[in-house]
N, C-alpha and C positions, 0 to 999 in steps of 0.2 A: 608491333608484327605486322606483315603484311598485310591487303585486304585485300579482297576482290568485292565488287556490291556492281551488280547489273538487274534492272530493271523493264519493264513493258510498260508503260503509261501514256494511258491516250488522249491525257491533256493537258494540252500547250503551256497551259500558267503552270500545275503541277509540277509537269515534266522539269518545266525551268527552276522551281521552286527547287526541285532534287536537284539538280546538274548545279545550283549552287552552292547547294548547304555540301555537297560533293570534293566542290575545288575549296571551298572556304576552308576544309576540315583537311586541305591537304591530297586530294586522290588526283587521279590524273585519266584523264578521257583516252581508253584508250582502242576504242569503237563506239561507235553512236550511243549505244546505253552500257556501255562498260568503261569502267572503272578501276586503275587499280593504286596503290601507296600502301605509304608504311600510315600508322595513324594507332599513336598510347590507348592503351586498356582503356583508363578513363573519358579520355577524349572519343574515345569507340563510342562506348556508351552511352555516351552524349547525344552522338551524330544516330547512332540510333534513333535512341526515344523521339529525337525530333525529327527523323522523317515518319517516322512510324505514325505520331502527334499529326503531319502533312497531308497523310496518305487516310489517316482519318477523317480529316476535316473536308477532306475535296477529293479523293478517291470514287470509281467506281467499282461493279465487282470485279471486271476484266485487270485491276490494276493491281499490280508486285512489285516488289523489291526481294533483293535475295542478296545478301549478304551470304561470306565466305573467307572462312582465317588460309593466309599463303603461307609456306613457309619461304624461306630464300633459295631454299635446294628447289624445289617446287616452280620458282620462277626463273631459277638462272639454267633451268631444263627447259624452258617456256623453246619451243621453236617459232620464231618469227620470222615473217615475209614481210617487206615492203619498208614503210618510214619509221614504224618502230623500236625497227632497232638501234635507234640511235639513242633512247630515252630509257633503254633497260637499266645503266647506275641509277638513274634519279629515279623510277621504281622501287629497286630495289636502297633504294636511302644511302647510296656512297660518294664519297665526296663531294653532297650536298654541306650546304655553310649559308644559312638563316644567321645577319647580322639586324639586330635591331636598339 
């Protein structure tokens, strides 16, 4: 399923850890603190658990991370201005090929 993850994290080191984790799980940065992408359920659970652990160990009272499921219809109906228009198929996981 497609996921939207956004955060407000004040500590640079923690923010970098969270960024790296989201990218590792295949999410695409669409804004400075907003990521969208396809993550299968088992990986999504692991990703959330790892991020929660990072937050519990390193954050202050003002940090937060929001996870939201997105259906493809919601992403297809996005109105996008700017450079993100070219990333729509990638975000929707259309035509992506992984060679291992």
